[in-house]
ZAMARGU-4260 file (C-alpha; in steps of 0.2 Angstrom, whole numbers, plus 5000, padded with zeros to 4 digits):
<rodrens>
0) 4907/5053/5091 | 4919/5055/5076 | 4911/5054/5059 | 4921/5045/5045 | 4916/5050/5027
5) 4923/5039/5012 | 4921/5046/4994 | 4914/5032/4984 | 4914/5039/4966 | 4930/5050/4967
10) 4935/5046/4949 | 4918/5051/4941 | 4921/5069/4938 | 4903/5073/4931 | 4894/5065/4945
15) 4890/5073/4961 | 4902/5066/4975 | 4894/5053/4985 | 4900/5047/5002 | 4899/5031/5013
20) 4899/5038/5031 | 4899/5030/5048 | 4903/5035/5066 | 4914/5028/5080 | 4915/5033/5098
25) 4931/5044/5101 | 4938/5031/5113 | 4953/5018/5110 | 4961/5014/5093 | 4971/4999/5091
30) 4987/5001/5081 | 4995/4985/5074 | 5004/4977/5060 | 5019/4966/5055 | 5033/4963/5067
35) 5045/4964/5053 | 5040/4981/5047 | 5048/4997/5053 | 5037/5013/5050 | 5044/5030/5047
40) 5044/5040/5063 | 5036/5055/5054 | 5022/5044/5048 | 5018/5038/5065 | 5019/5055/5073
45) 5008/5063/5060 | 4995/5049/5062 | 4996/5049/5081 | 4994/5068/5082 | 4979/5068/5070
50) 4970/5054/5080 | 4974/5063/5097 | 4967/5079/5090 | 4950/5070/5087 | 4950/5064/5105
55) 4956/5046/5103 | 4966/5035/5115 | 4978/5021/5110 | 4980/5003/5112 | 4997/4996/5105
60) 5005/4979/5107 | 5022/4974/5114 | 5030/4967/5099 | 5043/4973/5087 | 5040/4981/5070
65) 5024/4991/5069 | 5020/4990/5087 | 5037/4997/5092 | 5037/5011/5079 | 5020/5017/5087
70) 5027/5015/5105 | 5041/5026/5101 | 5030/5039/5092 | 5017/5039/5106 | 5031/5041/5120
75) 5036/5057/5112 | 5018/5064/5110 | 5005/5072/5121 | 4996/5056/5119 | 5008/5047/5130
80) 4996/5048/5144 | 4982/5041/5134 | 4991/5026/5128 | 4990/5008/5135 | 5003/4995/5130
85) 4995/4978/5130 | 5008/4965/5134 | 5008/4946/5132 | 5023/4943/5143 | 5030/4951/5159
90) 5047/4953/5151 | 5039/4965/5139 | 5035/4977/5153 | 5053/4983/5154 | 5056/5002/5152
95) 5067/4999/5136 | 5052/4990/5128 | 5038/5002/5133 | 5047/5018/5132 | 5039/5024/5148
100) 5021/5021/5142 | 5009/5013/5154 | 5009/4994/5151 | 5001/4979/5158 | 5000/4960/5154
105) 4983/4956/5148 | 4983/4937/5147 | 4983/4923/5160 | 4999/4917/5167 | 5007/4900/5162
110) 4999/4898/5145 | 5010/4894/5129 | 5019/4909/5121 | 5009/4907/5104 | 4993/4907/5114
115) 4998/4922/5124 | 5001/4932/5109 | 4985/4927/5101 | 4975/4931/5117 | 4984/4948/5118
120) 4978/4952/5100 | 4960/4947/5103 | 4960/4957/5120 | 4964/4973/5111 | 4952/4970/5096
125) 4937/4967/5107 | 4940/4983/5117 | 4945/4996/5103 | 4933/5007/5093 | 4943/5003/5077
130) 4959/4995/5071 | 4973/5003/5060 | 4983/4989/5053 | 4999/4988/5043 | 4999/4970/5039
135) 5012/4968/5025 | 5028/4958/5029 | 5041/4966/5019 | 5051/4950/5018 | 5036/4940/5010
140) 5024/4954/5004 | 5011/4944/5013 | 5001/4946/5029 | 5008/4937/5044 | 4998/4927/5057
145) 4997/4941/5069 | 4990/4953/5057 | 4977/4941/5050 | 4971/4937/5068 | 4970/4956/5072
150) 4960/4959/5056 | 4948/4944/5059 | 4946/4948/5077 | 4941/4966/5073 | 4928/4962/5060
155) 4921/4948/5069 | 4918/4960/5084 | 4910/4972/5072 | 4925/4985/5072 | 4930/4995/5057
160) 4947/4992/5051 | 4959/5003/5041 | 4971/4992/5031 | 4987/5001/5025 | 4992/4990/5010
165) 4993/4991/4992 | 4983/4975/4990 | 4964/4974/4995 | 4959/4964/5010 | 4949/4948/5006
170) 4931/4950/5001 | 4918/4943/5013 | 4900/4946/5016 | 4903/4952/5033 | 4909/4970/5028
175) 4911/4983/5014 | 4928/4988/5007 | 4932/5005/5001 | 4949/5011/4994 | 4953/5028/5001
180) 4965/5037/5012 | 4966/5039/5031 | 4964/5058/5035 | 4975/5061/5019 | 4990/5054/5028
185) 4991/5036/5022 | 4983/5026/5008 | 4974/5010/5010 | 4956/5002/5012 | 4942/5005/5025
190) 4934/4988/5030 | 4918/4992/5038 | 4905/4980/5045 | 4888/4982/5037 | 4879/4996/5046
195) 4864/4992/5057 | 4858/5010/5058 | 4861/5024/5045 | 4878/5032/5049 | 4883/5019/5063
200) 4890/5002/5064 | 4882/4986/5070 | 4889/4988/5088 | 4880/5005/5091 | 4864/4996/5095
205) 4870/4984/5107
</rodrens>
């Protein structure tokens, strides 16, 4: 298990620091985000290295943008053997798209393209331990449909999400939101389903 501790009164200097903590299994992390956003290679490589050092494996999609940025970083990292590229279409299995990472189509044959993309996203969200999401479309400064689906699929499956965005995710009774950083690498918001047991998430009891 990997313990995540989030400071919740970091701006109150005279008060003893308090934390909201939860734990996740050191298994697969889903990396996702806008297909119109290219991430700096150094950011992807630093984040992948930190997560790999904690024992995590990686799920990443077959799209352009954020997915492709992480595929490139993962292909150059020791984590390349611990990465699964979830594809919506057989054409995405080509070497130039996967960068040599292990990949497979995870949706049924002969379904419409939009449905295939959605099924791919839901497949990953159900199987990950938590989601790291870069949702902002630089062309519109809004979340795209794919990022919205990834976020909703994760939280409805009781998976924590780290959202890398300047704007807070939508408030909802399903989870708590904490502004913070992810391992001091990138700033954003932890979105955490309400804990069922102290220090755990709802899924730990099921």
